[in-house]
C-alpha positions, 0 to 999 in steps of 0.5 A: 756303712749305715749311711750307704744302706740308708741311701739304698733304701731312700732310692728304692722307696722313691715313687716309680711313677714320677712325672716331673718334679712334684708332678706324678702321672695320673694327678688330677689338676687340683692335686697338681696345683696343690703339690706345686706349692704355688708354681702351677696355675689352672689354664684351659678348662678341662673338657673334650674340646681342650684335651691334647690340644691345650694344657689344663695347667701352666707354670714356669721354670728355669731348667737346663740354662733356659727358661721354660713354660711348663705345659701340663696336659690333664685328662679329667678321667685319667689325670696327668698324661704329658708335660711339655717344657716349652723354651722361652726367650732367645734359644737355639734348639741344638742348646736345648738338645745338648742340655737335655742330653746332659741332663738325662744322660747318653746311656739311655738315649735312642733316636725316634723319628730323628728326635732324641728320646730317653726311656727311664723304666725306673720312673716311668718316664719317656722323654723326648725333644720335639719340634713343637712350637720350636724345640720343646722337651716332651715328657710322658709315661713310659707305660701309661697302663702302669699309672694308677689313679687313687 
């Protein structure tokens, strides 16, 4: 009985504004790099020319049976606002879609512009498969207004 109550308390105390893995929406590039424990490195300089175009930081991860480059898009004023998982090596888009469906489930799945999309209010995540540089996974805050900078 106590173990069950402890598990519920841990779930309830989990951060609700989680981005992905160690990333939290609104983190600065320095905070993200520090939280990554060496998995993420600076990429493009943060200036008006690179906002939304180029990731401010990058890393790599093996996820859903694929190797991905992880692109972190960071606004110097509002912090981390988007993450892209860009498949590397040889892959089929249908495999990335299927693995994503298994990872995030079917109950929250909807289609927006013919792209599978998940809305996860508990973690403030919107996850979608997009045709950017092939077939990538896009994560962004479901409610950007809920992201608070400290």
